[in-house]
N, C-alpha and C positions, 0 to 999 in steps of 0.2 A: 865668382870668376869674372875678371874684367873683360870687357868687349875689346876686340881689335880696334885699332885707331880708325881704320877706314869705315867700319860699321858705325862707330860713334859719330863720324862726320856725316854719314848719311842720315842718321837720326836727327842731328842738329839742323839739317837742311831740308827737312820735310816742309812742304809748302804751307803758306799762311792760310790756305783754304782747305777745308775738309768736309766730308759728308758723314752724317751720323751713321755709325756702324757698330752698334752694340755698346758704346760708351767707354771702351777701353782707353786708358791714358796713353797718349803718344806725345812726343816732344816736337813742338812746332816752332819754327822761326817766324816771327811776325814780320809784316811790312810796316813801314813808317806811316803813321796817321797823316802826316803832311803830304805824302805821296798820293794817298787816296784823295785828300781834299783837292790836290792839284789835278786829279784825273777828271774833275767835273767842270764842264764849261757850258755855255749857252750861245746859241746863234742870235745875232741882233741885226737890225737894219737901220743904223743911225741916220742914214740919208733918205729914208722913206718919209718925207715931210708930210705927205697927204694921208698918213696913217697914224696910229697911236704913237709911233716912234717920233712923230713931230712934237709931241708933248715932252720935250727933253727935261725942262726944269720941274714940271709938275709930276711926271710919271717915270720916264725912262731913267734918269740919273738917280733919284732917291730910291726907287725900287731895286735898281741894280746894286746899289751900295748896301741896301738892306738885305738882299739875298746873300751877299757875302761870297759869291763865286769869284774865282781868281782868273778865269779865262773866258774870253768872248771870241766869236768868229763872225766876221762881217765882210761884205764885198762892196761897200759904198765909200766914196771918198770925194771930198772937196775941202776947201780951207776951213769952213765952219765945222765939218765933220771931224777933221784932223784936230781942231781945237778941243772938241768934245772928247775925242779919244784920249788926248793928253790929260784932260781934266779927270776922267775916271781912272786913268793910269796912275794918278797921284795916290789913289787908294789901294794900289797894288795889283790892279787888273792888267792882264796882258792880252794882246790882240793877235789873232791869226787872220791875216788879210788876204782875200781873194784879189789877185792883181795880175799884172802882165809884165813881161820883160821890159817893155818900153817905159813903163811908169814906175817901176818899183824903186828906183834910186830916189826920185823926187818925193815919192810918198813916204819912204822910210825916213828921209830927212825931216819931213814935215811932222810926222807922227812921233819920232823920237824913241827913247828907250822902252816905252811900253809896248812896242811892236816886237812880238815874240817870233813870229814866223809868217811865211807867205805861201800861197797856194795858187797854182796856175790857172785852173779853169774848173768851174763847178758843173758837174753832170753834162759833159759835152755830148754824150750819146742821146740826150733828150732834145737836141736841137735839129736833128735830121741831117741829111747831106753826108758828105764824106768826112765824118768826124774823126776817124781813127788817126790818119796822118796828121791832121791839124792838132789833135790833142798831144800826140807824141812830140811833135815839133815844138809846141808851146811849153811843154814840160821841160824839154832839154834847154830851150832858150832861157827860161826863167832861172833854172838851176845854174847854168853857166854865167848868166848875168849877175846873180846874187853872189855866187862864190868867187867871181872874178873882181868884185868891187871891195875895196878896203873898208868902206863904210857899211857894207851889207853882208859880208861873208859870215858874220856871226849868226845871221838869221837862219832859223830852221826852214827848209823847203819841204812842203807836204805834197804828196802825190795826188794825182787825179782821183776824184771820187765819182763813181758812175751811178746813174739812175737805175739801170738794169744790172744788178749785182749777180744775176744768175748767168746770163748769156754773154755779156759784153766784156768781162775781164779777159776772156780768151781772145776776143777780137782785138782788144787794145794791146795785149801782150806785155811782156816784162819791160818796165821803164825804171826799174829800181836804181839804176846807176845815176839817175838824175833826181834823186830825192833823199831826204833824211828820214822821213816818215811816210808810211803808206796811209791812204785815206779810204774810207768806205762809208756807205749810208745804209746801215742795217735797221730798217723800220720793222717793228714787231707786228704791225697791222692788227692791233687790238688783242693780241695774244700774250701769254706769259713770256717774258723776255728770253728765257733759255730755250723755248720751244719753237720760236719762229723769228727769223732774221730777214724777212722780206722775200717776195717772189716764191713763197712756199718752201723756202730753204731752211734746213736745220742750221744750228750754230756752227757745227763742224764744216758743213758744206760751204757756208758763207765765208768762213775764215779761209778755207782752202782756195776758193775762187779769188778772194782778195790777194792772196799770195801770188797768183798768176801775174799780177801787176807790180806788187811791191816786194816780191822776193822775201828776204829775211829782215827787211827793215821793220822797226817797231810800227805798230798800227795805231791810228786814231780813228774813232768813229766821228767824222766831222759833222754828221747829222744823224739823229736817232730820236726815239721817243714816241709819244702818243698825242693824239688830238681828241677833241671832245664832241665831234659831230658823229653821234652814235649811229644815225641812219645814213650809212655811206658804204655801199656794197664793195667797191673795188679796194678801198683802203679803210677798213672799219675803224671807228673810233670807240672810245670807252667813256664812262662817266667821269666826272671830275674826281670823285672818290676813288674809283679804281685806278685812274691814272696816277694819283698820289701814292698808291701802294706799289704799282708796277715800276714807277720811275726809280724808287729807291732800290728795289730788287735789281733793276737794270744796271745801275751804276756798280753795284757789287759784283754782279755776274760778269759784266764786261771786264772789270778790274781783275777778277780771278782768272779770266781767260787771256790775260796779257795785253788787252787793249789799253794803251797808256793814257788815253784821254777820250771822254765822250762829250761832245757838244750837243746838248739837248736842243732840238728844234721845236720851238723857238722861245724867245723871252716874252714878247708881248703879243696878244691877239691883235691882228692888223687893224680891224675896224669893227664897229658894232654889226652884229648879224643875228638878231634875236630869232629870226626864222630858221636858223641853222641851214642855210642854203649853200654855204661855201666852206668846204673843209679847211681851206687856207686861212680862214679867219679864226680858227679855234685850236691852233697848236700852242698857244702861249701859256706861260706860267702866270701871267697877269691878264685880266680881262680888259676889254677895250675901254671900260670906264675907270680903269686904274686900280680896281680892287683885286686882291690876290686870290688865286685858286688854291685848293688844298695841296697841290703839288709844290707850289711856291713855299708854303709854310713848312712842308715836310723837308724839302731840300735845305731851306734856311736853317731849320732846327738841326738837321744832320751835320751841316757844315759847322755850326756853333759847337755841337757836342765834340766833334773830332778836330777842331782847330788846334794847330800847333805850329808855331813859327820857326822852330829849330829844325832845320833839315840836315844837320850834320851828325846826328847821333847814330849810334849802332844799336840795333834791336837785340834784345835778349830773349832766348827761347823760353817757352812756357809749356809745361805738361798740361794737356787738356783732353777731355773726352766728351763727346756729345751722344746722348742716347734718345732716340725718338721711337714712338710706337710703330709697330709693324705696319707697313704700307704708307708711312709718312716720310717724305724726303725732306731733310733739313740740311741746307748748305750753310757754310760759315765763311767768314773772313776774319783773320786775326791781325790786329793792328797794334802799334805801340807808340805812345808819345815820348817826347824827350825827357819827361819827368819820371818815366818808368812805368806809368800806368798802361795796362793792356786793355784793348777794346775788342770784344768778341761779338761780331754781328751774326745774328741768327736769322736765316731766311727759310721759311717753309714754302716749298714749291707747290703751287696750286693756282687755280683759277679764281680771280676776284670779280670777274664780270662775265656774264653769259651773253655771247655775241648773237645767239639765235633769238633769245627773248629780249635782248637789249635791256638788261637789268643787272644790278649788283648781285653778287653771290655772298651770302652770309657764310663765313668760315668760322666754325666753332673752334675755340682754342683746344689744343691738346697739350699734355704735360711733356715737356722736353727736359731731360736731366743733363746738367752740365757739371762735370767733375774736374777738379784741378789737383795737381800733385802736392799741394800744400794749402794751409789756411790763408785765405785772402779776403780782403774786404770787397764785397760785391754789391754793386748798384745796377739797376736796370733803367734803360731809356727806351722810349718809343717815339721816334722823331715825328711820326704822323700826328702825335698828340702834343708834344712839348719838347723844349730843349733842356728841361730839368728832369732829374731822376723821378721815375714813377714808383720805384720800389727800392728799399734798402734791405738787403739780406744779412747785413752784419758780416762778421768774419766766419768763413766756412770753407769746407773743401767740396761741398756739393749743394747745388741749388736746383729746384724744380721750377721751370719757367712755363707759364701758360702762353703758348705761342699760337696766335691766329695768323691772319694773312699779312699783318704789318711786320716790317722788320723790327726786331728788338736788338738792342746793343747792351751787352754786359760790360761794365767798367770793373776791372779787376786790379786791385792795388795791394801792396804789402801793408 
């Protein structure tokens, strides 16, 4: 007996994310792989000349292009910095610039088409004083200036991101009429990314608080991620190995929850700090000596695996089911490239770093069964290890994947 049309539509529109629930096949509509790639950005400080960012030719530019990220966020500007923005922009990188109503027109002209959007003020609640009225005023002035200028009205205007995401959204109030995107800074403070979004808050609570400011506008996490100063009580860090695991989980988890872009804070460690005395020197994907951390390698590999330049294609549904052992939570994201290949990301929820002992946790793999509604060619990738396939399962309707802490991605093709 055929299903009514409205039920079939619902089946076709099941989300691209799912949780392992017994392995039964369900029809899922993927999201485009290029949209996921565009959801990943990094914070930079091009104008911090007295830090590692001053090594533009030696470190900043070559490592940024090697990473392959499409979006950066920065708040520095002068003629030299504008030239460097334009230069990396030739490689397809777009900029979110922290600026002001007074300067935005001139800066936009100097930076040119690589400028994607602008942001009024960064963490105004961290500066003390009467910040609420000042932040609301600056948000309105920037929005009205940008949208009122023929040369700038195409730019996205991003809302205020607060330092205290628990208490201060209610104080700032709704300013959504003066933004195209909301902003937030959900730092996981050394914990698994779905369990902690800063200030002791759950994912749901943090998103609800952000909505107090941005209403129904799409959200960006303009700062997020992990640092490597492990002995840091107020904002714990994790090992480089654990950060590389958590960062990939973070991007998929935020993407699944509708956060349109996450700007990892930050790209480079600011300066050498062998004694691990300053947390701010250890947020980078690249060390102060220019060598890359495991997080850099994992993100670079992830972007290479999922790279797809065609943003105009329509995704086709796929029947898929995922079955995990009892007590194991496996979340997924289903993506599709323009050539028709599907990519199923498998994420096992769990702790990769013990914050009390300050040591990595060994996560023994468990067998996760993935079924599809037809025989497909299946290959597996582990971005933490490589950007080439680590296993080829041939053509099959069912594969058993040994899933540990690292994200695995199954490529499924006809």
